[in-house]
mmCIF file of the C-alpha atoms, coordinates in Angstrom:
data_MODEL
# 
_entry.id   MODEL 
# 
loop_
_atom_site.group_PDB 
_atom_site.id 
_atom_site.type_symbol 
_atom_site.label_atom_id 
_atom_site.label_alt_id 
_atom_site.label_comp_id 
_atom_site.label_asym_id 
_atom_site.label_entity_id 
_atom_site.label_seq_id 
_atom_site.pdbx_PDB_ins_code 
_atom_site.Cartn_x 
_atom_site.Cartn_y 
_atom_site.Cartn_z 
_atom_site.occupancy 
_atom_site.B_iso_or_equiv 
_atom_site.pdbx_formal_charge 
_atom_site.auth_seq_id 
_atom_site.auth_comp_id 
_atom_site.auth_asym_id 
_atom_site.auth_atom_id 
_atom_site.pdbx_PDB_model_num 
ATOM 1   C CA . UNK A 1 1   ? 93.640  -43.134 -43.980 1.00 0.00 ? 1   UNK A CA 1 
ATOM 2   C CA . UNK A 1 2   ? 97.404  -43.461 -44.204 1.00 0.00 ? 2   UNK A CA 1 
ATOM 3   C CA . UNK A 1 3   ? 99.101  -40.538 -42.549 1.00 0.00 ? 3   UNK A CA 1 
ATOM 4   C CA . UNK A 1 4   ? 102.582 -39.039 -42.634 1.00 0.00 ? 4   UNK A CA 1 
ATOM 5   C CA . UNK A 1 5   ? 104.093 -41.855 -40.577 1.00 0.00 ? 5   UNK A CA 1 
ATOM 6   C CA . UNK A 1 6   ? 102.835 -44.464 -43.039 1.00 0.00 ? 6   UNK A CA 1 
ATOM 7   C CA . UNK A 1 7   ? 104.147 -42.486 -46.004 1.00 0.00 ? 7   UNK A CA 1 
ATOM 8   C CA . UNK A 1 8   ? 107.509 -41.992 -44.317 1.00 0.00 ? 8   UNK A CA 1 
ATOM 9   C CA . UNK A 1 9   ? 107.783 -45.752 -43.680 1.00 0.00 ? 9   UNK A CA 1 
ATOM 10  C CA . UNK A 1 10  ? 107.041 -46.455 -47.322 1.00 0.00 ? 10  UNK A CA 1 
ATOM 11  C CA . UNK A 1 11  ? 109.144 -43.731 -48.920 1.00 0.00 ? 11  UNK A CA 1 
ATOM 12  C CA . UNK A 1 12  ? 112.023 -42.890 -46.620 1.00 0.00 ? 12  UNK A CA 1 
ATOM 13  C CA . UNK A 1 13  ? 113.001 -46.311 -45.349 1.00 0.00 ? 13  UNK A CA 1 
ATOM 14  C CA . UNK A 1 14  ? 116.697 -47.090 -45.169 1.00 0.00 ? 14  UNK A CA 1 
ATOM 15  C CA . UNK A 1 15  ? 118.320 -50.103 -46.794 1.00 0.00 ? 15  UNK A CA 1 
ATOM 16  C CA . UNK A 1 16  ? 117.912 -52.060 -43.552 1.00 0.00 ? 16  UNK A CA 1 
ATOM 17  C CA . UNK A 1 17  ? 114.159 -51.413 -43.406 1.00 0.00 ? 17  UNK A CA 1 
ATOM 18  C CA . UNK A 1 18  ? 111.663 -54.262 -43.829 1.00 0.00 ? 18  UNK A CA 1 
ATOM 19  C CA . UNK A 1 19  ? 109.240 -51.835 -45.499 1.00 0.00 ? 19  UNK A CA 1 
ATOM 20  C CA . UNK A 1 20  ? 108.690 -51.650 -49.241 1.00 0.00 ? 20  UNK A CA 1 
ATOM 21  C CA . UNK A 1 21  ? 111.192 -48.961 -50.125 1.00 0.00 ? 21  UNK A CA 1 
ATOM 22  C CA . UNK A 1 22  ? 113.975 -50.582 -48.100 1.00 0.00 ? 22  UNK A CA 1 
ATOM 23  C CA . UNK A 1 23  ? 114.020 -53.884 -49.966 1.00 0.00 ? 23  UNK A CA 1 
ATOM 24  C CA . UNK A 1 24  ? 117.089 -53.156 -52.084 1.00 0.00 ? 24  UNK A CA 1 
ATOM 25  C CA . UNK A 1 25  ? 115.590 -51.628 -55.225 1.00 0.00 ? 25  UNK A CA 1 
ATOM 26  C CA . UNK A 1 26  ? 118.132 -50.206 -57.700 1.00 0.00 ? 26  UNK A CA 1 
ATOM 27  C CA . UNK A 1 27  ? 115.962 -47.118 -58.022 1.00 0.00 ? 27  UNK A CA 1 
ATOM 28  C CA . UNK A 1 28  ? 112.636 -45.927 -56.681 1.00 0.00 ? 28  UNK A CA 1 
ATOM 29  C CA . UNK A 1 29  ? 110.256 -43.318 -58.063 1.00 0.00 ? 29  UNK A CA 1 
ATOM 30  C CA . UNK A 1 30  ? 107.028 -41.849 -56.765 1.00 0.00 ? 30  UNK A CA 1 
ATOM 31  C CA . UNK A 1 31  ? 103.771 -41.147 -58.597 1.00 0.00 ? 31  UNK A CA 1 
ATOM 32  C CA . UNK A 1 32  ? 101.014 -39.252 -56.801 1.00 0.00 ? 32  UNK A CA 1 
ATOM 33  C CA . UNK A 1 33  ? 97.762  -40.562 -58.276 1.00 0.00 ? 33  UNK A CA 1 
ATOM 34  C CA . UNK A 1 34  ? 95.759  -37.449 -57.464 1.00 0.00 ? 34  UNK A CA 1 
ATOM 35  C CA . UNK A 1 35  ? 98.171  -35.362 -59.554 1.00 0.00 ? 35  UNK A CA 1 
ATOM 36  C CA . UNK A 1 36  ? 98.522  -37.662 -62.574 1.00 0.00 ? 36  UNK A CA 1 
ATOM 37  C CA . UNK A 1 37  ? 95.362  -36.427 -64.306 1.00 0.00 ? 37  UNK A CA 1 
ATOM 38  C CA . UNK A 1 38  ? 96.829  -32.906 -64.404 1.00 0.00 ? 38  UNK A CA 1 
ATOM 39  C CA . UNK A 1 39  ? 100.366 -33.946 -65.384 1.00 0.00 ? 39  UNK A CA 1 
ATOM 40  C CA . UNK A 1 40  ? 99.457  -35.518 -68.707 1.00 0.00 ? 40  UNK A CA 1 
ATOM 41  C CA . UNK A 1 41  ? 99.655  -39.191 -69.576 1.00 0.00 ? 41  UNK A CA 1 
ATOM 42  C CA . UNK A 1 42  ? 102.437 -38.658 -72.116 1.00 0.00 ? 42  UNK A CA 1 
ATOM 43  C CA . UNK A 1 43  ? 104.716 -37.698 -69.235 1.00 0.00 ? 43  UNK A CA 1 
ATOM 44  C CA . UNK A 1 44  ? 104.025 -40.411 -66.629 1.00 0.00 ? 44  UNK A CA 1 
ATOM 45  C CA . UNK A 1 45  ? 102.897 -43.445 -68.669 1.00 0.00 ? 45  UNK A CA 1 
ATOM 46  C CA . UNK A 1 46  ? 106.430 -44.167 -69.966 1.00 0.00 ? 46  UNK A CA 1 
ATOM 47  C CA . UNK A 1 47  ? 107.678 -44.248 -66.361 1.00 0.00 ? 47  UNK A CA 1 
ATOM 48  C CA . UNK A 1 48  ? 105.036 -46.814 -65.457 1.00 0.00 ? 48  UNK A CA 1 
ATOM 49  C CA . UNK A 1 49  ? 105.822 -48.918 -68.549 1.00 0.00 ? 49  UNK A CA 1 
ATOM 50  C CA . UNK A 1 50  ? 109.517 -48.915 -67.594 1.00 0.00 ? 50  UNK A CA 1 
ATOM 51  C CA . UNK A 1 51  ? 108.891 -49.970 -63.984 1.00 0.00 ? 51  UNK A CA 1 
ATOM 52  C CA . UNK A 1 52  ? 109.573 -53.532 -62.887 1.00 0.00 ? 52  UNK A CA 1 
ATOM 53  C CA . UNK A 1 53  ? 107.254 -53.215 -59.898 1.00 0.00 ? 53  UNK A CA 1 
ATOM 54  C CA . UNK A 1 54  ? 104.556 -50.871 -58.643 1.00 0.00 ? 54  UNK A CA 1 
ATOM 55  C CA . UNK A 1 55  ? 104.529 -50.532 -54.849 1.00 0.00 ? 55  UNK A CA 1 
ATOM 56  C CA . UNK A 1 56  ? 101.100 -49.435 -53.656 1.00 0.00 ? 56  UNK A CA 1 
ATOM 57  C CA . UNK A 1 57  ? 100.415 -48.546 -50.025 1.00 0.00 ? 57  UNK A CA 1 
ATOM 58  C CA . UNK A 1 58  ? 97.093  -48.629 -48.210 1.00 0.00 ? 58  UNK A CA 1 
ATOM 59  C CA . UNK A 1 59  ? 94.370  -46.222 -47.220 1.00 0.00 ? 59  UNK A CA 1 
ATOM 60  C CA . UNK A 1 60  ? 90.824  -46.409 -48.528 1.00 0.00 ? 60  UNK A CA 1 
ATOM 61  C CA . UNK A 1 61  ? 90.508  -48.820 -51.449 1.00 0.00 ? 61  UNK A CA 1 
ATOM 62  C CA . UNK A 1 62  ? 87.554  -46.942 -52.982 1.00 0.00 ? 62  UNK A CA 1 
ATOM 63  C CA . UNK A 1 63  ? 89.502  -43.665 -52.920 1.00 0.00 ? 63  UNK A CA 1 
ATOM 64  C CA . UNK A 1 64  ? 92.501  -45.397 -54.460 1.00 0.00 ? 64  UNK A CA 1 
ATOM 65  C CA . UNK A 1 65  ? 90.255  -46.999 -57.101 1.00 0.00 ? 65  UNK A CA 1 
ATOM 66  C CA . UNK A 1 66  ? 88.696  -43.625 -57.957 1.00 0.00 ? 66  UNK A CA 1 
ATOM 67  C CA . UNK A 1 67  ? 92.077  -42.012 -58.553 1.00 0.00 ? 67  UNK A CA 1 
ATOM 68  C CA . UNK A 1 68  ? 93.442  -45.000 -60.449 1.00 0.00 ? 68  UNK A CA 1 
ATOM 69  C CA . UNK A 1 69  ? 90.494  -44.683 -62.835 1.00 0.00 ? 69  UNK A CA 1 
ATOM 70  C CA . UNK A 1 70  ? 90.576  -40.864 -62.984 1.00 0.00 ? 70  UNK A CA 1 
ATOM 71  C CA . UNK A 1 71  ? 94.313  -40.782 -63.681 1.00 0.00 ? 71  UNK A CA 1 
ATOM 72  C CA . UNK A 1 72  ? 94.200  -43.475 -66.358 1.00 0.00 ? 72  UNK A CA 1 
ATOM 73  C CA . UNK A 1 73  ? 96.418  -45.891 -64.435 1.00 0.00 ? 73  UNK A CA 1 
ATOM 74  C CA . UNK A 1 74  ? 93.607  -48.457 -64.199 1.00 0.00 ? 74  UNK A CA 1 
ATOM 75  C CA . UNK A 1 75  ? 93.295  -48.511 -68.013 1.00 0.00 ? 75  UNK A CA 1 
ATOM 76  C CA . UNK A 1 76  ? 97.039  -49.052 -68.307 1.00 0.00 ? 76  UNK A CA 1 
ATOM 77  C CA . UNK A 1 77  ? 97.149  -52.147 -66.048 1.00 0.00 ? 77  UNK A CA 1 
ATOM 78  C CA . UNK A 1 78  ? 96.200  -54.749 -68.707 1.00 0.00 ? 78  UNK A CA 1 
ATOM 79  C CA . UNK A 1 79  ? 99.213  -53.726 -70.804 1.00 0.00 ? 79  UNK A CA 1 
ATOM 80  C CA . UNK A 1 80  ? 101.709 -54.204 -67.954 1.00 0.00 ? 80  UNK A CA 1 
ATOM 81  C CA . UNK A 1 81  ? 102.360 -57.903 -68.579 1.00 0.00 ? 81  UNK A CA 1 
ATOM 82  C CA . UNK A 1 82  ? 105.789 -58.063 -66.912 1.00 0.00 ? 82  UNK A CA 1 
ATOM 83  C CA . UNK A 1 83  ? 105.172 -55.543 -64.124 1.00 0.00 ? 83  UNK A CA 1 
ATOM 84  C CA . UNK A 1 84  ? 104.745 -56.803 -60.564 1.00 0.00 ? 84  UNK A CA 1 
ATOM 85  C CA . UNK A 1 85  ? 102.049 -55.155 -58.439 1.00 0.00 ? 85  UNK A CA 1 
ATOM 86  C CA . UNK A 1 86  ? 102.979 -55.102 -54.747 1.00 0.00 ? 86  UNK A CA 1 
ATOM 87  C CA . UNK A 1 87  ? 99.965  -53.917 -52.778 1.00 0.00 ? 87  UNK A CA 1 
ATOM 88  C CA . UNK A 1 88  ? 99.680  -53.382 -49.051 1.00 0.00 ? 88  UNK A CA 1 
ATOM 89  C CA . UNK A 1 89  ? 96.219  -53.270 -47.462 1.00 0.00 ? 89  UNK A CA 1 
ATOM 90  C CA . UNK A 1 90  ? 94.057  -51.095 -49.762 1.00 0.00 ? 90  UNK A CA 1 
ATOM 91  C CA . UNK A 1 91  ? 96.842  -51.385 -52.325 1.00 0.00 ? 91  UNK A CA 1 
ATOM 92  C CA . UNK A 1 92  ? 95.900  -55.045 -52.732 1.00 0.00 ? 92  UNK A CA 1 
ATOM 93  C CA . UNK A 1 93  ? 92.179  -54.715 -51.982 1.00 0.00 ? 93  UNK A CA 1 
ATOM 94  C CA . UNK A 1 94  ? 91.769  -52.335 -54.954 1.00 0.00 ? 94  UNK A CA 1 
ATOM 95  C CA . UNK A 1 95  ? 92.557  -55.204 -57.332 1.00 0.00 ? 95  UNK A CA 1 
ATOM 96  C CA . UNK A 1 96  ? 89.409  -57.114 -56.250 1.00 0.00 ? 96  UNK A CA 1 
ATOM 97  C CA . UNK A 1 97  ? 85.949  -56.718 -57.812 1.00 0.00 ? 97  UNK A CA 1 
ATOM 98  C CA . UNK A 1 98  ? 84.591  -55.493 -54.459 1.00 0.00 ? 98  UNK A CA 1 
ATOM 99  C CA . UNK A 1 99  ? 86.112  -54.545 -51.114 1.00 0.00 ? 99  UNK A CA 1 
ATOM 100 C CA . UNK A 1 100 ? 83.033  -55.008 -48.936 1.00 0.00 ? 100 UNK A CA 1 
ATOM 101 C CA . UNK A 1 101 ? 80.924  -52.277 -47.362 1.00 0.00 ? 101 UNK A CA 1 
ATOM 102 C CA . UNK A 1 102 ? 82.886  -52.674 -44.106 1.00 0.00 ? 102 UNK A CA 1 
ATOM 103 C CA . UNK A 1 103 ? 85.952  -51.158 -45.790 1.00 0.00 ? 103 UNK A CA 1 
ATOM 104 C CA . UNK A 1 104 ? 84.315  -48.171 -47.490 1.00 0.00 ? 104 UNK A CA 1 
ATOM 105 C CA . UNK A 1 105 ? 85.297  -45.057 -45.543 1.00 0.00 ? 105 UNK A CA 1 
ATOM 106 C CA . UNK A 1 106 ? 85.528  -42.451 -48.307 1.00 0.00 ? 106 UNK A CA 1 
ATOM 107 C CA . UNK A 1 107 ? 82.349  -40.365 -48.206 1.00 0.00 ? 107 UNK A CA 1 
ATOM 108 C CA . UNK A 1 108 ? 82.224  -39.951 -52.017 1.00 0.00 ? 108 UNK A CA 1 
ATOM 109 C CA . UNK A 1 109 ? 82.413  -43.660 -52.800 1.00 0.00 ? 109 UNK A CA 1 
ATOM 110 C CA . UNK A 1 110 ? 79.297  -44.668 -54.724 1.00 0.00 ? 110 UNK A CA 1 
ATOM 111 C CA . UNK A 1 111 ? 79.652  -48.281 -53.542 1.00 0.00 ? 111 UNK A CA 1 
ATOM 112 C CA . UNK A 1 112 ? 82.322  -50.861 -52.710 1.00 0.00 ? 112 UNK A CA 1 
ATOM 113 C CA . UNK A 1 113 ? 83.342  -51.730 -56.269 1.00 0.00 ? 113 UNK A CA 1 
ATOM 114 C CA . UNK A 1 114 ? 87.028  -51.867 -57.113 1.00 0.00 ? 114 UNK A CA 1 
ATOM 115 C CA . UNK A 1 115 ? 89.040  -52.734 -60.239 1.00 0.00 ? 115 UNK A CA 1 
ATOM 116 C CA . UNK A 1 116 ? 88.260  -56.450 -60.634 1.00 0.00 ? 116 UNK A CA 1 
ATOM 117 C CA . UNK A 1 117 ? 91.758  -57.397 -61.797 1.00 0.00 ? 117 UNK A CA 1 
ATOM 118 C CA . UNK A 1 118 ? 91.502  -60.539 -59.652 1.00 0.00 ? 118 UNK A CA 1 
ATOM 119 C CA . UNK A 1 119 ? 88.312  -62.511 -59.009 1.00 0.00 ? 119 UNK A CA 1 
ATOM 120 C CA . UNK A 1 120 ? 88.441  -62.573 -55.204 1.00 0.00 ? 120 UNK A CA 1 
ATOM 121 C CA . UNK A 1 121 ? 88.225  -60.130 -52.300 1.00 0.00 ? 121 UNK A CA 1 
ATOM 122 C CA . UNK A 1 122 ? 90.807  -59.418 -49.626 1.00 0.00 ? 122 UNK A CA 1 
ATOM 123 C CA . UNK A 1 123 ? 90.161  -58.821 -45.924 1.00 0.00 ? 123 UNK A CA 1 
ATOM 124 C CA . UNK A 1 124 ? 93.518  -57.472 -44.695 1.00 0.00 ? 124 UNK A CA 1 
ATOM 125 C CA . UNK A 1 125 ? 95.053  -57.123 -41.253 1.00 0.00 ? 125 UNK A CA 1 
ATOM 126 C CA . UNK A 1 126 ? 93.374  -60.202 -39.786 1.00 0.00 ? 126 UNK A CA 1 
ATOM 127 C CA . UNK A 1 127 ? 93.798  -59.966 -36.022 1.00 0.00 ? 127 UNK A CA 1 
ATOM 128 C CA . UNK A 1 128 ? 95.728  -56.683 -36.180 1.00 0.00 ? 128 UNK A CA 1 
ATOM 129 C CA . UNK A 1 129 ? 92.840  -54.421 -35.135 1.00 0.00 ? 129 UNK A CA 1 
ATOM 130 C CA . UNK A 1 130 ? 89.810  -54.835 -32.881 1.00 0.00 ? 130 UNK A CA 1 
ATOM 131 C CA . UNK A 1 131 ? 87.503  -54.748 -35.940 1.00 0.00 ? 131 UNK A CA 1 
ATOM 132 C CA . UNK A 1 132 ? 89.517  -57.294 -37.912 1.00 0.00 ? 132 UNK A CA 1 
ATOM 133 C CA . UNK A 1 133 ? 88.763  -60.502 -36.042 1.00 0.00 ? 133 UNK A CA 1 
ATOM 134 C CA . UNK A 1 134 ? 88.066  -63.894 -37.566 1.00 0.00 ? 134 UNK A CA 1 
ATOM 135 C CA . UNK A 1 135 ? 84.344  -63.338 -36.863 1.00 0.00 ? 135 UNK A CA 1 
ATOM 136 C CA . UNK A 1 136 ? 84.477  -59.970 -38.657 1.00 0.00 ? 136 UNK A CA 1 
ATOM 137 C CA . UNK A 1 137 ? 86.160  -61.669 -41.619 1.00 0.00 ? 137 UNK A CA 1 
ATOM 138 C CA . UNK A 1 138 ? 83.475  -64.370 -41.729 1.00 0.00 ? 138 UNK A CA 1 
ATOM 139 C CA . UNK A 1 139 ? 80.717  -61.700 -41.757 1.00 0.00 ? 139 UNK A CA 1 
ATOM 140 C CA . UNK A 1 140 ? 82.573  -59.813 -44.505 1.00 0.00 ? 140 UNK A CA 1 
ATOM 141 C CA . UNK A 1 141 ? 82.895  -62.990 -46.573 1.00 0.00 ? 141 UNK A CA 1 
ATOM 142 C CA . UNK A 1 142 ? 79.207  -63.834 -46.158 1.00 0.00 ? 142 UNK A CA 1 
ATOM 143 C CA . UNK A 1 143 ? 78.203  -60.444 -47.538 1.00 0.00 ? 143 UNK A CA 1 
ATOM 144 C CA . UNK A 1 144 ? 80.675  -59.877 -50.342 1.00 0.00 ? 144 UNK A CA 1 
ATOM 145 C CA . UNK A 1 145 ? 79.307  -62.453 -52.788 1.00 0.00 ? 145 UNK A CA 1 
ATOM 146 C CA . UNK A 1 146 ? 82.687  -63.537 -54.205 1.00 0.00 ? 146 UNK A CA 1 
ATOM 147 C CA . UNK A 1 147 ? 85.456  -65.794 -52.931 1.00 0.00 ? 147 UNK A CA 1 
ATOM 148 C CA . UNK A 1 148 ? 87.778  -64.041 -50.523 1.00 0.00 ? 148 UNK A CA 1 
ATOM 149 C CA . UNK A 1 149 ? 90.849  -64.295 -48.366 1.00 0.00 ? 149 UNK A CA 1 
ATOM 150 C CA . UNK A 1 150 ? 91.293  -62.984 -44.836 1.00 0.00 ? 150 UNK A CA 1 
ATOM 151 C CA . UNK A 1 151 ? 95.017  -62.459 -44.294 1.00 0.00 ? 151 UNK A CA 1 
ATOM 152 C CA . UNK A 1 152 ? 97.221  -61.256 -41.451 1.00 0.00 ? 152 UNK A CA 1 
ATOM 153 C CA . UNK A 1 153 ? 100.394 -59.160 -41.571 1.00 0.00 ? 153 UNK A CA 1 
ATOM 154 C CA . UNK A 1 154 ? 102.562 -62.224 -42.263 1.00 0.00 ? 154 UNK A CA 1 
ATOM 155 C CA . UNK A 1 155 ? 100.608 -63.309 -45.318 1.00 0.00 ? 155 UNK A CA 1 
ATOM 156 C CA . UNK A 1 156 ? 100.676 -62.394 -49.008 1.00 0.00 ? 156 UNK A CA 1 
ATOM 157 C CA . UNK A 1 157 ? 98.688  -63.540 -52.006 1.00 0.00 ? 157 UNK A CA 1 
ATOM 158 C CA . UNK A 1 158 ? 100.698 -64.203 -55.147 1.00 0.00 ? 158 UNK A CA 1 
ATOM 159 C CA . UNK A 1 159 ? 98.759  -64.086 -58.410 1.00 0.00 ? 159 UNK A CA 1 
ATOM 160 C CA . UNK A 1 160 ? 100.434 -65.137 -61.638 1.00 0.00 ? 160 UNK A CA 1 
ATOM 161 C CA . UNK A 1 161 ? 98.060  -65.366 -64.565 1.00 0.00 ? 161 UNK A CA 1 
ATOM 162 C CA . UNK A 1 162 ? 95.185  -67.481 -63.302 1.00 0.00 ? 162 UNK A CA 1 
ATOM 163 C CA . UNK A 1 163 ? 97.234  -69.072 -60.504 1.00 0.00 ? 163 UNK A CA 1 
ATOM 164 C CA . UNK A 1 164 ? 96.668  -67.927 -56.924 1.00 0.00 ? 164 UNK A CA 1 
ATOM 165 C CA . UNK A 1 165 ? 99.062  -68.894 -54.135 1.00 0.00 ? 165 UNK A CA 1 
ATOM 166 C CA . UNK A 1 166 ? 98.958  -67.898 -50.488 1.00 0.00 ? 166 UNK A CA 1 
ATOM 167 C CA . UNK A 1 167 ? 102.412 -67.293 -49.039 1.00 0.00 ? 167 UNK A CA 1 
ATOM 168 C CA . UNK A 1 168 ? 102.262 -67.194 -45.272 1.00 0.00 ? 168 UNK A CA 1 
ATOM 169 C CA . UNK A 1 169 ? 104.040 -67.581 -41.989 1.00 0.00 ? 169 UNK A CA 1 
ATOM 170 C CA . UNK A 1 170 ? 100.917 -66.367 -40.240 1.00 0.00 ? 170 UNK A CA 1 
ATOM 171 C CA . UNK A 1 171 ? 97.144  -66.772 -40.247 1.00 0.00 ? 171 UNK A CA 1 
ATOM 172 C CA . UNK A 1 172 ? 94.812  -66.746 -43.195 1.00 0.00 ? 172 UNK A CA 1 
ATOM 173 C CA . UNK A 1 173 ? 91.472  -68.183 -44.303 1.00 0.00 ? 173 UNK A CA 1 
ATOM 174 C CA . UNK A 1 174 ? 89.956  -68.695 -47.737 1.00 0.00 ? 174 UNK A CA 1 
ATOM 175 C CA . UNK A 1 175 ? 86.207  -68.141 -48.019 1.00 0.00 ? 175 UNK A CA 1 
ATOM 176 C CA . UNK A 1 176 ? 83.944  -69.350 -50.819 1.00 0.00 ? 176 UNK A CA 1 
# 
């Protein structure tokens, strides 16, 4: 779902860019999840263990979840105690137990299950698209069966251990 423009914003941003790669990192590497299974874990797992942060862009959360599991990255997550996960859109939704049927676009997705690293769902881009209204978020929340947050582009959810904090200069709602 993310095209070349999205990837360029994430990867090729200059130091003055507000996007993820322009936030002043000392170094930045790239892992392509769909290739990791063929590269061999002994090659890429040390890079992940050495990383301070993992920046994960959006797309389809079920597709992302599939490749995180297939590559072995999902199994590695519990051992990354000091690593910060910075997810945008599907990059944060994938951490939930479910994403909601409304967000499943990948034709091979068996259902809307995701990784379950956190115990709540995320409805991103509140108000940013015609199908992401407050009413749409309320319908999503009613059908997902777990607590959830609807968040706009000016909102983040910080999780540290069992603590959850909403950081926002925008609009957000907690459901459940």
